[in-house]
VEXDREN-2710 file (C-alpha; in Angstrom, 1 decimal):
% VEXDREN-2710
k/r/px/py/pz
1/MET/132.0/52.8/-127.1
2/PRO/130.4/53.9/-130.4
3/THR/129.9/51.1/-132.9
4/ASN/129.0/53.3/-135.9
5/LEU/132.2/53.3/-138.0
6/SER/130.9/55.8/-140.5
7/SER/130.5/58.4/-137.8
8/SER/134.0/57.5/-136.5
9/TYR/135.5/58.1/-139.9
10/SER/133.8/61.4/-140.4
11/SER/134.7/62.7/-137.0
12/LEU/138.4/62.0/-137.5
13/PHE/138.9/65.0/-139.8
14/GLU/137.7/67.5/-137.2
15/PRO/140.5/66.8/-134.6
16/LEU/143.1/66.9/-137.4
17/LEU/142.0/70.3/-138.6
18/ALA/141.8/71.6/-135.0
19/LEU/145.3/70.1/-134.2
20/SER/146.8/71.8/-137.3
21/SER/145.3/75.1/-136.2
22/LEU/146.7/74.6/-132.7
23/LEU/150.2/73.8/-133.9
24/LEU/150.3/76.7/-136.2
25/ARG/149.3/79.1/-133.4
26/ARG/151.9/77.5/-131.2
27/LEU/154.7/77.8/-133.7
28/SER/153.9/81.4/-134.6
29/ALA/153.7/82.3/-131.0
30/ALA/157.2/80.8/-130.5
31/VAL/158.6/82.9/-133.4
32/ARG/157.1/86.1/-132.0
33/HIS/158.3/85.2/-128.4
34/HIS/154.8/85.9/-127.3
35/ARG/153.8/84.4/-124.0
36/GLY/150.1/84.1/-124.8
37/ARG/147.1/84.9/-122.6
38/ASN/148.0/83.0/-119.4
39/THR/145.9/85.1/-117.1
40/PRO/142.6/86.8/-117.5
41/PRO/142.8/90.5/-118.5
42/ALA/141.1/91.6/-115.3
43/SER/143.7/89.9/-113.2
44/SER/146.9/91.0/-115.0
45/ASP/148.0/92.6/-111.8
46/VAL/147.5/89.6/-109.7
47/PRO/150.5/89.0/-107.4
48/PRO/152.6/85.9/-107.7
49/PRO/151.9/83.0/-105.4
50/PRO/153.3/83.3/-101.9
51/PRO/156.6/81.6/-101.3
52/PRO/156.2/78.0/-100.2
53/SER/156.5/77.2/-96.5
54/SER/159.9/75.8/-95.5
55/SER/158.3/73.5/-92.9
56/PRO/156.9/70.1/-94.0
57/LEU/153.2/69.7/-94.3
58/GLU/151.4/68.2/-91.3
59/LEU/147.8/67.1/-91.7
60/ASP/146.7/68.8/-88.5
61/ARG/147.6/72.2/-90.0
62/LEU/144.8/71.6/-92.6
63/TYR/142.0/70.8/-90.1
64/GLY/139.2/73.4/-90.4
65/ARG/140.8/75.1/-93.4
66/THR/140.2/75.4/-97.1
67/VAL/142.7/73.7/-99.4
68/VAL/143.4/74.5/-103.0
69/VAL/145.3/71.5/-104.4
70/ASP/147.1/71.0/-107.7
71/VAL/145.8/67.7/-109.1
72/ASP/148.9/66.9/-111.2
73/ALA/151.3/67.7/-108.4
74/TRP/149.5/66.3/-105.3
75/LEU/146.8/63.8/-106.3
76/LEU/148.6/61.8/-109.1
77/LEU/151.7/59.8/-108.8
78/PRO/154.8/61.3/-110.6
79/ALA/155.1/58.4/-113.1
80/VAL/151.6/59.1/-114.6
81/ASP/151.6/60.4/-118.2
82/ALA/148.7/62.5/-119.4
83/PHE/148.7/60.5/-122.6
84/THR/147.2/57.5/-120.8
85/PHE/144.1/59.4/-119.8
86/PHE/143.6/61.0/-123.2
87/MET/144.0/57.6/-124.8
88/VAL/141.3/56.2/-122.5
89/VAL/138.8/58.9/-123.5
90/ALA/139.8/58.6/-127.2
91/VAL/139.1/54.9/-127.3
92/GLU/136.1/54.7/-125.0
93/ALA/134.3/57.8/-126.4
94/GLY/135.6/57.9/-130.0
95/GLY/136.5/54.3/-130.8
96/PHE/139.7/52.5/-131.7
97/LEU/140.3/54.6/-134.8
98/ARG/140.4/57.8/-132.7
99/GLY/142.8/56.1/-130.3
100/LEU/145.0/55.0/-133.2
101/LEU/145.1/58.6/-134.5
102/LEU/146.2/59.9/-131.1
103/LEU/148.9/57.2/-130.9
104/LEU/150.2/58.1/-134.3
105/VAL/150.5/61.9/-133.7
106/TYR/151.9/61.5/-130.2
107/PRO/155.6/61.2/-131.3
108/LEU/155.1/64.4/-133.4
109/LEU/153.6/66.2/-130.4
110/CYS/156.6/65.2/-128.2
111/LEU/159.0/66.4/-130.9
112/LEU/157.3/69.8/-131.6
113/LEU/156.0/70.5/-128.1
114/GLY/158.7/69.5/-125.6
115/ASP/158.5/69.8/-121.8
116/GLY/160.4/73.1/-121.6
117/ASP/159.0/76.6/-121.7
118/GLY/155.5/75.5/-121.1
119/GLY/155.5/72.9/-123.9
120/GLY/154.1/70.3/-121.6
121/GLY/150.9/72.2/-121.3
122/ALA/150.7/72.9/-125.0
123/ARG/151.2/69.1/-125.7
124/ALA/148.4/68.3/-123.3
125/ARG/146.1/70.8/-125.1
126/ALA/147.1/69.2/-128.5
127/MET/146.3/65.7/-127.1
128/ALA/143.0/66.9/-125.8
129/THR/142.2/68.3/-129.3
130/VAL/143.0/65.0/-131.0
131/ALA/141.1/62.9/-128.4
132/LEU/138.0/65.1/-127.9
133/VAL/137.2/67.4/-130.8
134/GLY/134.3/66.1/-132.8
135/LEU/132.9/63.8/-130.1
136/GLU/129.5/64.3/-128.5
137/GLU/129.9/66.2/-125.3
138/ARG/127.4/63.9/-123.6
139/GLU/129.5/60.8/-124.5
140/VAL/132.7/62.5/-123.2
141/ALA/130.9/63.3/-119.9
142/ARG/129.7/59.6/-119.7
143/VAL/133.3/58.4/-120.0
144/GLY/134.5/60.9/-117.4
145/ARG/131.8/59.6/-115.0
146/ALA/131.9/55.9/-115.7
147/VAL/135.3/55.0/-117.0
148/MET/137.9/57.5/-115.9
149/PRO/137.5/56.9/-112.1
150/ARG/139.0/53.4/-112.4
151/PHE/142.2/54.7/-114.1
152/LEU/142.5/57.8/-111.9
153/MET/142.1/55.6/-108.8
154/ALA/145.0/53.4/-109.9
155/ALA/147.2/56.5/-110.5
156/ALA/146.2/58.4/-107.3
157/ALA/148.6/59.2/-104.5
158/ALA/147.6/58.3/-101.0
159/GLU/149.4/61.3/-99.4
160/GLY/147.5/63.8/-101.6
161/ALA/144.1/62.1/-100.8
162/GLU/144.9/62.2/-97.1
163/ALA/145.7/65.9/-97.3
164/VAL/142.4/66.6/-99.1
165/ARG/140.4/64.6/-96.6
166/ALA/142.0/66.4/-93.6
167/ALA/140.8/69.8/-94.8
168/ARG/137.4/71.3/-94.1
169/ARG/136.8/72.2/-97.8
170/SER/138.9/71.5/-100.8
171/VAL/139.2/72.8/-104.4
172/ALA/141.1/70.7/-106.9
173/VAL/142.8/72.5/-109.8
174/SER/143.7/70.5/-112.9
175/ALA/146.2/72.2/-115.2
176/THR/146.5/69.3/-117.7
177/LEU/143.3/67.2/-117.8
178/PRO/140.0/68.9/-118.7
179/ARG/137.6/69.2/-115.8
180/VAL/135.0/66.8/-117.4
181/MET/137.6/64.0/-117.3
182/VAL/138.5/64.3/-113.6
183/GLU/135.5/65.8/-111.8
184/ALA/133.5/62.7/-111.1
185/PHE/136.5/60.9/-109.6
186/LEU/137.7/63.9/-107.5
187/ARG/134.2/64.7/-106.1
188/GLU/132.7/61.2/-105.7
189/HIS/135.8/59.3/-104.5
190/VAL/138.4/61.8/-103.2
191/GLY/135.8/64.1/-101.7
192/VAL/136.8/67.5/-103.0
193/ASP/134.1/70.2/-103.0
194/ALA/134.9/71.8/-106.4
195/VAL/137.0/71.1/-109.4
196/VAL/138.4/73.7/-111.8
197/GLY/140.5/73.1/-114.9
198/PRO/140.5/73.3/-118.7
199/GLU/137.0/73.6/-120.0
200/LEU/135.5/72.2/-123.2
201/ARG/134.0/74.4/-125.9
202/SER/131.0/72.8/-127.6
203/VAL/128.8/73.6/-130.6
204/ALA/125.4/71.9/-130.7
205/GLY/126.5/69.3/-128.2
206/VAL/129.7/68.5/-130.1
207/VAL/133.1/69.2/-128.6
208/ALA/134.8/72.0/-130.7
209/GLY/138.0/72.5/-128.6
210/ILE/139.4/73.7/-125.3
211/MET/138.8/77.1/-123.8
212/ASP/141.6/79.6/-123.7
213/ASP/143.3/80.1/-120.4
214/ALA/141.6/83.5/-119.9
215/ASP/138.1/82.1/-120.3
216/ALA/138.9/79.0/-118.2
217/ALA/140.2/81.3/-115.4
218/ARG/137.0/83.3/-115.4
219/VAL/135.0/80.1/-115.1
220/ALA/137.3/78.9/-112.3
221/ALA/136.9/82.2/-110.5
222/ARG/133.1/81.9/-110.6
223/ARG/133.3/78.3/-109.3
224/LEU/135.6/79.4/-106.4
225/ARG/133.4/82.4/-105.5
226/ALA/130.3/80.1/-105.4
227/LEU/132.2/77.8/-103.0
228/LEU/134.3/80.1/-100.9
229/GLY/132.1/83.2/-100.8
230/ASP/133.0/85.1/-97.6
231/GLU/136.6/83.8/-97.6
232/MET/137.2/85.4/-101.0
233/ASP/135.6/88.7/-99.9
234/GLN/137.8/88.7/-96.8
235/GLY/140.9/87.9/-98.9
236/GLU/140.1/90.9/-101.1
237/ALA/139.8/93.2/-98.1
238/ASP/143.0/91.9/-96.5
239/GLY/145.1/91.5/-99.6
240/ALA/145.6/87.8/-99.1
241/GLY/143.4/84.8/-99.3
242/ALA/142.6/82.4/-96.4
243/ALA/143.1/79.1/-98.3
244/VAL/146.1/76.8/-98.1
245/GLY/147.7/76.0/-101.5
246/LEU/149.2/72.6/-102.3
247/VAL/151.4/73.0/-105.3
248/GLY/154.3/71.3/-107.2
249/GLU/157.8/72.4/-108.1
250/GLY/158.0/74.7/-111.1
251/ARG/154.3/75.0/-111.7
252/SER/153.5/78.5/-112.6
253/GLY/151.6/80.4/-115.3
254/GLY/148.1/80.0/-116.7
255/THR/145.1/79.0/-114.6
256/VAL/147.2/77.3/-112.0
257/HIS/149.2/80.5/-111.3
258/TYR/146.1/82.5/-111.1
259/LEU/144.4/80.3/-108.6
260/PHE/147.4/79.8/-106.3
261/SER/148.2/83.6/-106.2
262/ARG/147.8/85.5/-103.0
263/TYR/144.3/86.4/-104.2
264/TYR/143.2/83.0/-103.0
265/CYS/146.0/81.3/-100.9
266/LYS/147.5/82.7/-97.7
267/GLU/150.3/80.1/-97.7
268/THR/151.4/77.2/-99.9
269/PHE/153.2/73.9/-99.5
270/THR/155.2/72.4/-102.3
271/ALA/155.5/68.7/-103.1
272/THR/159.1/68.2/-104.4
273/GLU/160.1/65.5/-106.7
274/ALA/162.1/63.8/-103.9
275/ASP/158.9/63.8/-101.8
276/LYS/156.8/62.3/-104.5
277/ARG/159.2/59.5/-105.1
278/ARG/158.4/58.3/-101.6
279/TRP/154.6/58.5/-102.1
280/ARG/152.4/55.5/-102.1
281/PRO/149.5/54.5/-104.4
282/LEU/146.1/54.1/-103.0
283/PRO/145.6/50.7/-101.5
284/PRO/143.2/48.3/-103.4
285/GLY/139.7/49.5/-103.1
286/GLY/140.8/53.0/-102.5
287/GLU/140.3/52.8/-98.7
288/CYS/142.8/55.5/-97.6
289/GLY/141.8/58.3/-95.4
290/GLY/138.1/57.9/-96.1
291/VAL/138.5/57.7/-99.9
292/LYS/135.3/56.1/-101.4
293/PRO/136.1/52.6/-102.9
294/LEU/135.3/52.0/-106.5
295/VAL/132.5/49.4/-106.9
296/PHE/131.3/50.0/-110.4
297/HIS/133.1/51.2/-113.6
298/ASP/132.5/50.9/-117.3
299/GLY/134.6/50.8/-120.5
300/ARG/136.4/48.2/-122.5
301/LEU/140.1/48.9/-121.7
302/ALA/141.3/46.7/-118.7
303/PHE/144.9/48.2/-118.6
304/PRO/146.4/51.7/-118.5
305/PRO/147.1/52.5/-122.1
306/THR/150.5/54.1/-121.9
307/PRO/152.2/54.8/-125.2
308/SER/154.0/51.4/-125.2
309/ALA/151.0/49.5/-124.0
310/ALA/148.7/51.1/-126.5
311/LEU/151.1/50.3/-129.3
312/ALA/151.1/46.6/-128.2
313/MET/147.3/46.6/-128.1
314/TYR/147.0/47.8/-131.7
315/ALA/149.6/45.4/-132.9
316/TYR/147.7/42.5/-131.1
317/LEU/144.2/43.6/-132.2
318/PRO/144.0/41.7/-135.6
319/PHE/145.2/38.5/-133.9
320/GLY/142.8/39.1/-131.0
321/VAL/139.8/39.3/-133.4
322/ALA/140.8/36.0/-135.0
323/LEU/141.4/34.4/-131.6
324/ALA/138.0/35.5/-130.3
325/VAL/136.2/34.0/-133.4
326/SER/138.0/30.7/-133.0
327/ARG/137.3/30.5/-129.3
328/ILE/133.6/31.2/-129.8
329/ILE/133.3/28.6/-132.5
330/ALA/135.0/26.0/-130.4
331/LEU/132.8/26.9/-127.4
332/SER/129.7/26.6/-129.6
333/LEU/130.7/23.2/-131.0
334/LEU/132.0/21.8/-127.6
335/PRO/129.8/23.4/-125.0
336/TYR/129.9/20.7/-122.4
337/GLY/132.5/18.6/-120.6
338/ARG/136.2/18.7/-120.1
339/ALA/136.8/19.0/-123.8
340/THR/135.8/22.7/-123.5
341/PHE/138.5/23.3/-120.9
342/LEU/141.1/21.5/-123.0
343/VAL/140.3/23.5/-126.1
344/GLY/140.3/26.7/-124.0
345/ALA/143.7/25.9/-122.6
346/LEU/145.1/25.3/-126.1
347/THR/143.9/28.8/-127.1
348/GLY/145.1/30.6/-124.0
349/VAL/142.0/30.5/-121.8
350/HIS/142.7/29.4/-118.2
351/TYR/140.0/27.5/-116.3
352/ARG/140.2/26.4/-112.7
353/LEU/137.6/24.1/-111.4
354/VAL/137.1/23.6/-107.6
355/GLY/134.8/20.9/-106.3
356/ALA/132.2/19.2/-108.5
357/GLY/128.5/19.6/-109.3
358/HIS/126.0/17.7/-107.1
359/ASP/124.6/14.6/-108.6
360/ALA/121.4/14.4/-106.5
361/ALA/118.2/15.8/-107.9
362/GLY/116.8/19.0/-106.5
363/GLY/114.1/19.0/-103.9
364/GLY/110.8/17.8/-105.1
365/GLY/112.2/16.2/-108.3
366/GLY/113.0/17.9/-111.5
367/GLY/116.3/19.6/-112.2
368/ARG/118.9/21.2/-110.0
369/LEU/119.1/24.9/-109.2
370/TYR/122.5/26.5/-109.5
371/VAL/122.9/30.0/-108.1
372/CYS/126.0/32.0/-109.0
373/ASN/127.4/35.5/-108.8
374/HIS/127.6/37.4/-112.1
375/ARG/130.9/38.3/-113.7
376/THR/130.3/38.1/-117.4
377/LEU/127.6/36.9/-119.9
378/LEU/129.5/33.6/-120.2
379/ASP/128.8/32.6/-116.6
380/PRO/126.0/30.1/-117.3
381/ILE/128.0/28.6/-120.2
382/VAL/131.1/28.1/-118.0
383/VAL/128.9/26.4/-115.4
384/ALA/127.4/24.1/-118.0
385/ALA/130.9/23.2/-119.2
386/ALA/132.0/22.5/-115.6
387/LEU/128.9/20.3/-115.1
388/GLY/129.4/18.5/-118.4
389/LYS/125.7/18.7/-119.3
390/PRO/123.2/21.3/-120.7
391/VAL/121.5/23.8/-118.5
392/THR/119.0/26.7/-119.0
393/ALA/120.0/30.2/-118.1
394/VAL/117.5/32.9/-117.2
395/THR/118.2/36.6/-118.0
396/TYR/116.5/39.9/-118.2
397/SER/118.2/41.7/-121.1
398/LEU/120.3/39.4/-123.2
399/SER/120.8/40.8/-126.6
400/ARG/119.5/38.9/-129.7
401/VAL/123.0/38.3/-131.0
402/SER/124.0/36.7/-127.7
403/GLU/120.9/34.6/-127.8
404/MET/121.7/33.4/-131.3
405/ILE/125.3/32.3/-130.5
406/ALA/124.6/30.9/-127.1
407/PRO/125.3/27.2/-127.0
408/ILE/122.8/26.7/-124.1
409/ARG/119.1/27.4/-123.7
410/THR/118.2/30.9/-122.5
411/ALA/114.9/32.2/-121.1
412/ARG/113.8/35.8/-120.9
413/LEU/112.2/37.1/-117.7
414/THR/109.7/40.0/-117.6
415/ARG/110.5/41.7/-114.2
416/ASP/107.0/40.7/-113.1
417/ARG/107.7/38.8/-109.9
418/GLU/104.9/36.3/-109.9
419/GLU/105.1/35.6/-113.6
420/ASP/108.9/35.2/-113.4
421/ARG/108.6/32.8/-110.4
422/ARG/106.1/30.6/-112.4
423/SER/108.4/30.6/-115.4
424/MET/111.4/29.6/-113.4
425/ALA/109.6/26.9/-111.6
426/ALA/108.4/25.4/-115.0
427/LEU/112.0/25.5/-116.3
428/LEU/113.3/23.9/-113.2
429/ALA/110.8/21.1/-113.5
430/HIS/112.2/20.1/-116.9
431/GLY/115.9/20.5/-116.3
432/ASP/118.8/22.2/-114.5
433/LEU/118.6/26.0/-114.1
434/VAL/121.3/28.6/-113.7
435/VAL/120.4/31.8/-112.0
436/CYS/122.5/35.0/-111.3
437/PRO/120.4/36.8/-108.6
438/GLU/122.6/39.9/-108.7
439/GLY/120.8/40.9/-111.9
440/THR/123.9/42.5/-113.4
441/THR/127.7/42.0/-113.6
442/CYS/130.2/43.4/-111.2
443/ARG/133.9/43.6/-112.2
444/GLU/135.4/44.4/-108.8
445/GLY/135.6/42.2/-105.7
446/TYR/132.1/43.0/-104.5
447/LEU/128.8/41.1/-104.4
448/LEU/125.6/43.0/-105.1
449/ARG/122.4/42.2/-103.2
450/PHE/120.9/38.8/-104.2
451/SER/117.3/38.8/-105.3
452/PRO/115.4/36.3/-103.1
453/LEU/113.2/35.0/-106.0
454/PHE/115.3/31.9/-106.5
455/ALA/114.8/30.9/-102.9
456/GLU/111.0/30.7/-103.4
457/LEU/111.2/27.9/-106.0
458/GLY/111.2/25.2/-103.3
459/ALA/114.3/23.5/-104.7
460/ASP/117.7/22.9/-103.0
461/VAL/120.1/25.7/-103.9
462/ASN/123.5/24.8/-105.3
463/PRO/125.8/27.9/-104.9
464/VAL/128.5/28.4/-107.5
465/ALA/131.3/30.9/-106.9
466/LEU/132.6/32.4/-110.1
467/ASP/135.6/34.7/-110.8
468/ALA/136.7/36.0/-114.2
469/ARG/140.0/37.8/-114.9
470/VAL/141.0/39.7/-118.1
471/ASP/144.2/41.4/-119.1
472/MET/143.3/43.7/-122.0
473/PHE/139.6/44.1/-122.6
474/HIS/136.5/44.0/-120.3
475/GLY/133.8/41.7/-121.4
476/THR/130.9/43.7/-119.9
477/SER/129.3/47.0/-120.8
478/THR/126.3/49.2/-119.7
479/THR/125.9/50.7/-123.2
480/PRO/122.9/49.0/-124.8
481/ALA/124.3/49.3/-128.4
482/ALA/127.6/47.6/-127.3
483/LYS/126.3/44.8/-125.1
484/TRP/126.1/42.3/-127.9
485/MET/129.9/42.6/-128.2
486/ASP/130.5/41.5/-124.6
487/PRO/131.5/37.8/-125.3
488/PHE/133.7/38.9/-128.2
489/TYR/135.7/41.3/-126.1
490/PHE/136.1/38.7/-123.3
491/MET/137.4/36.2/-125.8
492/MET/139.7/38.8/-127.4
493/ASN/141.9/38.8/-124.3
494/PRO/145.3/37.1/-124.7
495/LYS/144.9/35.1/-121.5
496/PRO/141.4/35.3/-119.9
497/SER/140.7/33.1/-116.9
498/TYR/137.7/31.7/-115.1
499/ARG/137.5/30.1/-111.7
500/VAL/134.5/27.9/-110.9
501/GLU/133.9/26.6/-107.4
502/PHE/130.9/24.4/-106.4
503/LEU/129.9/25.1/-102.8
504/PRO/127.8/23.0/-100.3
505/ARG/124.1/22.8/-101.0
506/ALA/121.8/25.2/-99.2
507/ALA/118.3/24.2/-98.1
508/PRO/115.3/26.0/-99.8
509/ALA/113.2/28.5/-97.9
510/PRO/110.0/27.3/-96.4
511/ALA/106.8/28.9/-97.7
512/ALA/106.1/32.2/-95.8
513/GLU/103.6/35.0/-96.3
514/ASP/106.1/37.8/-95.7
515/GLY/109.0/36.4/-97.8
516/GLY/111.4/36.8/-94.8
517/ASP/112.7/33.3/-95.1
518/SER/113.6/33.6/-98.8
519/ILE/115.5/36.8/-98.0
520/ARG/117.5/35.1/-95.3
521/VAL/118.3/32.2/-97.7
522/ALA/119.4/34.7/-100.4
523/ASN/121.6/36.5/-97.8
524/ARG/123.1/33.3/-96.6
525/VAL/124.0/32.2/-100.2
526/GLN/125.5/35.6/-100.9
527/ARG/127.6/35.3/-97.8
528/GLN/128.7/31.8/-98.7
529/ILE/129.8/32.8/-102.2
530/GLY/131.5/36.0/-100.8
531/GLU/133.5/34.0/-98.3
532/ALA/134.6/31.6/-101.0
533/LEU/135.8/34.3/-103.3
534/GLY/137.0/36.8/-100.7
535/PHE/134.6/39.4/-102.0
536/GLU/132.9/42.1/-99.9
537/LEU/129.1/42.0/-99.6
538/THR/127.1/45.0/-100.5
539/GLY/123.4/46.0/-100.5
540/MET/123.7/47.6/-104.0
541/THR/121.5/46.5/-106.9
542/ARG/121.4/46.6/-110.7
543/LYS/119.5/49.9/-110.4
544/ASP/122.3/51.5/-108.3
545/LYS/124.9/50.4/-110.9
546/TYR/123.1/51.8/-113.9
547/MET/122.2/55.0/-112.1
548/MET/125.9/55.6/-111.3
549/LEU/127.3/54.6/-114.7
550/ALA/124.6/55.3/-117.3
551/GLY/122.1/57.7/-115.5
552/ASN/119.2/55.3/-116.0
553/GLU/117.7/52.2/-114.2
554/GLY/119.0/49.7/-116.8
555/VAL/115.6/48.5/-117.7
556/VAL/115.2/47.5/-121.4
557/ALA/111.6/48.4/-122.4
558/ALA/111.3/45.4/-124.7
559/ALA/112.4/43.0/-122.0
560/ALA/110.0/44.5/-119.5
561/ALA/107.0/44.1/-121.8
562/ALA/107.8/40.8/-123.3
563/ALA/106.6/37.5/-121.8
564/ALA/109.1/34.9/-120.7
565/THR/110.2/32.8/-123.7
566/ILE/112.4/29.8/-124.0
567/LYS/115.0/29.4/-126.8
568/ALA/115.6/25.8/-127.8
569/SER/119.2/24.7/-128.0
570/ARG/120.5/24.6/-131.6
END
């Protein structure tokens, strides 16, 4: 999320001007009773879509065939409002001011652009204008790739996903949401082969608006020809396409009408409103008909921002800022002991402590080694509070601001294996050490691969299972400029919670040339924590997460070049 408020202020004027122009065109078109350019000029004689089949859709009829599916009608549940998705992009790519602007103009858009006579599509175009115009195209694409899949997964219909997975090839057609907002989810998780929909117009890398339907249909035709190839040529020769269309009731006109015409589809199946009321959401993890589960996602919003939910968020925001500041001050003044949990409970933070820290010293003297999974930057602080004594936390890329406000000692590592091992051993010889071997946070119920470095220190391993829950804002981010705000966002939640469970001690790995024993210890500790939390084990790493969400390996140059340093407790 951008943190530069001056750029946010200046960019707010662009969507207002674009929205005014769009509304004027819409109103003048209504006065002239002009339908607008719904189809490309070259396809004005395209026949209407074939009549829907009267028989119900059976998945075995889709095997080996190409499916053209309407995203809004088949892949999203009927209760989903497009405002939710545009609000996500507005807040995550443009900031809270952009989201507030969209919330304020939304009632006006509903009043001027109703659902009848194609008004729903015009309202979606107006919301896209407010949410997107003036933003960097690269940032919008990042939000579509890293943030939107989580919200689309929660709104997806299991029946539509099963139909897509049954087909040999599938093309998803979005009539409401721009392609950049849905393509990553549909291709990576649902498994469609191509996505067409409203396209963004950009100037010098800045979003300037939405393409007209005619231009969008031309782009869609090129995408379909690149995918279907021979099938389209055969359809032109026979006068009918070979694909199967999955459409919704009353959906005609514009790009959707063009793509579901007989030029592409030989037959269509309609999802009625009665059918959709019986549809099921995707089960947790998205494991339905081969849908790829969601392991990583980014963004600050932890709830679907419907109009009422977004209004509640903005009403709460000033109180949330004050609450976060008071919680952080209390945590800094009372970092250890049960007093931390008491103060947290008085301000709405829920802590649950299971078991107790081990009193015996680690193997070979010195401090104790606590190994935990990584949920937020507050993990070592919560462990210290549960133990009731100071600890040292090691990290690769903690921001300077987080280091300054941390109530415990922190030590930077260099990603040089031998140097990091010596530094950790020296820290452990002087006191207790908390290590998060995943190397990065994971929000969902998965554990990343544990680095075996901690198992080479020759000390007994004390596993700690951690789970953090939020109800409004996520306290983690992959954006370097926003990571220093992670603790503040976590503490801004009305009722955040932490669960801390101390598990039985694990023996250290014996010295070995090949490091195989340390890997086995790391895997055993990972499995032990996963069983305690009910999380699924994976072999993914920090690099996998950052490549998926940010397009880089997540290595901070300064941290990679710096030597390990220790910050004394204030």
